[in-house]
C-alpha positions in Angstrom: -44.2 -37.6 4.2 -45.1 -36.5 0.1 -45.4 -39.1 -2.9 -43.7 -37.7 -5.6 -45.0 -40.8 -9.0 -43.6 -40.0 -12.3 -44.8 -40.8 -15.7 -41.6 -42.5 -17.5 -41.9 -42.5 -21.5 -41.7 -38.8 -22.9 -41.6 -37.7 -19.1 -38.2 -39.2 -18.1 -36.8 -41.4 -21.3 -37.5 -42.0 -24.7 -37.2 -45.2 -26.0 -37.0 -45.1 -29.7 -38.9 -47.2 -32.3 -38.6 -50.3 -29.6 -42.5 -50.2 -28.3 -44.2 -50.0 -31.2 -41.9 -52.9 -33.1 -42.5 -54.5 -30.0 -46.4 -54.2 -30.5 -45.9 -55.2 -34.1 -44.4 -58.4 -33.5 -46.3 -59.6 -30.9 -49.3 -58.3 -32.3 -48.1 -60.6 -35.5 -47.7 -63.5 -33.0 -50.8 -63.6 -31.6 -52.8 -62.4 -34.7 -51.0 -64.1 -37.4 -51.2 -60.4 -39.4 -49.4 -57.1 -39.7 -50.7 -54.6 -37.2 -51.8 -52.0 -39.7 -54.0 -49.8 -38.1 -53.0 -46.0 -36.3 -52.9 -46.1 -33.1 -50.8 -44.2 -30.0 -50.3 -44.6 -26.3 -50.7 -41.0 -25.5 -50.6 -42.1 -21.9 -53.4 -44.7 -21.8 -52.6 -47.5 -19.7 -50.6 -50.6 -21.4 -54.5 -52.4 -20.6 -56.2 -50.1 -22.5 -53.5 -49.5 -25.3 -53.6 -53.4 -26.4 -57.5 -53.8 -25.6 -57.5 -50.4 -28.8 -55.1 -52.3 -30.9 -57.2 -55.5 -30.7 -60.5 -53.4 -31.7 -58.7 -51.1 -34.2 -58.4 -54.5 -35.9 -61.6 -56.3 -35.5 -60.3 -58.7 -33.1 -62.1 -59.3 -30.3 -60.8 -58.5 -27.0 -61.4 -60.6 -24.2 -59.3 -61.0 -21.3 -57.8 -63.7 -22.0 -56.8 -62.3 -25.7 -55.9 -58.9 -24.0 -53.4 -61.2 -21.3 -51.8 -63.5 -24.2 -51.0 -60.0 -26.4 -50.0 -58.1 -23.4 -47.6 -61.0 -22.4 -45.9 -61.4 -25.8 -45.6 -57.3 -25.4 -43.5 -57.6 -22.8 -41.3 -60.3 -24.1 -40.6 -58.5 -27.4 -39.9 -55.8 -25.4 -37.5 -57.4 -23.2 -35.6 -59.2 -26.5 -35.3 -55.4 -27.6 -33.5 -54.1 -24.4 -30.1 -53.0 -26.2 -32.1 -51.3 -29.4 -33.8 -49.1 -26.5 -30.3 -48.6 -25.3 -29.3 -47.4 -28.3 -31.8 -45.4 -29.9 -33.0 -44.2 -26.7 -32.2 -42.0 -23.9 -32.6 -40.3 -20.7 -34.6 -36.8 -21.2 -32.2 -33.9 -20.6 -32.4 -33.1 -17.0 -34.3 -36.1 -15.5 -31.7 -37.7 -14.0 -30.8 -34.5 -11.8 -34.1 -34.1 -10.9 -34.4 -37.4 -9.5 -31.6 -36.8 -7.8 -32.4 -33.4 -6.5 -35.6 -34.6 -5.2 -34.4 -37.9 -3.3 -32.7 -34.9 -1.5 -36.0 -33.6 -0.2 -36.2 -35.0 3.3 -39.7 -36.8 3.7 -40.2 -37.4 -0.1 -40.3 -40.5 -1.7 -40.1 -41.1 -5.2 -41.9 -44.1 -7.7 -43.8 -44.1 -10.8 -47.3 -43.6 -11.8 -46.8 -45.1 -15.6 -49.3 -46.7 -18.6 -46.1 -49.7 -18.6 -46.8 -52.7 -16.8 -44.6 -53.4 -14.2 -42.6 -55.4 -16.0 -42.4 -52.8 -18.8 -41.2 -50.0 -16.3 -38.7 -52.2 -14.6 -36.9 -52.9 -17.9 -37.3 -49.2 -18.6 -36.0 -47.8 -15.4 -33.0 -50.7 -15.1 -32.0 -49.7 -19.0 -31.1 -46.4 -18.3 -30.4 -46.7 -15.0 -33.0 -44.0 -13.3 -33.8 -47.1 -10.8 -31.6 -46.2 -7.8 -34.1 -42.8 -6.8 -37.4 -44.3 -8.4 -39.1 -47.3 -5.3 -40.7 -49.3 -7.5 -42.7 -50.8 -4.6 -44.7 -48.0 -4.5 -45.6 -47.2 -7.6 -48.5 -47.7 -9.7 -48.6 -49.5 -13.7 -51.0 -50.4 -16.7 -51.7 -53.7 -15.7 -53.8 -52.0 -12.4 -56.3 -50.9 -13.9 -57.8 -49.8 -17.6 -58.2 -46.0 -17.0 -55.3 -44.1 -15.7 -57.5 -42.0 -13.5 -57.7 -45.2 -11.1 -54.0 -45.8 -10.6 -53.4 -43.6 -7.6 -55.4 -45.6 -5.2 -53.2 -48.5 -6.3 -49.6 -46.4 -5.5 -51.2 -45.5 -2.2 -51.9 -48.5 -1.1 -48.5 -50.1 -2.0 -46.5 -46.9 -0.4 -48.9 -47.6 2.8 -48.1 -51.2 2.9 -44.3 -50.5 2.1 -44.0 -47.6 4.6 -46.8 -47.8 7.1 -47.8 -44.1 5.8 -51.2 -43.5 4.2 -50.7 -40.6 1.7 -53.8 -38.9 -0.2 -53.9 -36.5 -2.7 -53.1 -33.7 -0.3 -49.5 -35.1 0.1 -49.4 -36.4 -3.4 -47.5 -34.8 -6.7 -47.7 -36.6 -10.0 -45.5 -35.6 -13.1 -45.9 -36.5 -16.6 -46.6 -35.2 -20.3 -50.1 -36.0 -21.3 -53.5 -34.8 -21.2 -54.3 -38.2 -18.9 -51.5 -37.0 -16.8 -53.0 -34.1 -15.9 -56.4 -35.8 -15.6 -54.9 -38.7 -13.3 -53.8 -36.3 -10.8 -56.6 -33.8 -10.9 -58.9 -37.1 -10.0 -56.6 -38.0 -6.9 -56.5 -34.4 -5.6 -53.3 -34.6 -6.0 -50.7 -31.4 -7.0 -50.2 -32.3 -10.8 -47.0 -30.8 -12.5 -47.0 -31.3 -16.4 -43.8 -31.6 -18.8 -44.1 -30.1 -22.2 -41.7 -33.0 -23.5 -44.4 -35.1 -24.9 -47.6 -34.6 -27.7 -49.4 -32.2 -25.5 -48.5 -28.5 -25.9 -47.6 -26.4 -22.7 -50.7 -24.3 -23.5 -53.4 -27.5 -23.6 -51.4 -29.5 -20.4 -52.3 -25.8 -18.5 -55.9 -25.5 -19.8 -56.3 -29.3 -18.8 -55.7 -28.0 -15.1 -51.9 -28.6 -14.3 -50.9 -26.9 -11.2 -47.3 -26.2 -13.3 -46.2 -26.4 -16.5 -42.4 -26.8 -17.4 -41.2 -26.7 -20.9 -38.6 -29.9 -19.8 -36.6 -31.1 -16.5 -33.7 -29.1 -17.3 -34.0 -26.5 -14.6 -33.3 -28.5 -11.8 -34.6 -25.8 -9.0 -37.6 -25.4 -11.3 -38.6 -28.9 -10.7 -37.9 -28.9 -6.9 -40.4 -25.7 -6.8 -42.9 -26.8 -8.7 -42.9 -30.2 -6.7 -42.9 -28.0 -3.4 -45.8 -25.7 -4.6 
């Protein structure tokens, strides 16, 4: 068996302005003032991103406060599902790549994402990608603060569901950020980077990605990159 773990945002989909608006609304509800300091996800987990947003605005990021903020983010983004559907899109080639990988014997697909589980499930559902992604096997932004700690969570879930113990040698991590590459390298996994996000192809390659694709439009190139 081989386990393929996909990043979601900027690798498979883009959601338009819904996420930033949801964060702004949630922050106003929890803090009583606008979210006006610069911040970006850049592949961080939801726990890390929410903590940094609070600290950037001079708010102590206690576990309870972070949890309250994140719960409101989930609520606000769910209320914007229709907006995501209107403004967002599945990135070119993503659906075909998932279908092609699904057809490979012994290959299991899930996600390794900075999104919390309910947000990952929402986005996969909104954009119709759930058919080929088994979220029971994945790792999510509420599992750990650092993205490099996520693969172990995916392995534990996959072993519980499939009865097979995965490790780095039989795992492929696909994403668009330097943190995706770092997570794969730390886990000893094969790393396929896609230059559809903030990091240029040269930076992804220099960070240690085993294969770098400009996008997912060449399905055979995706299969070759996954297979190594």
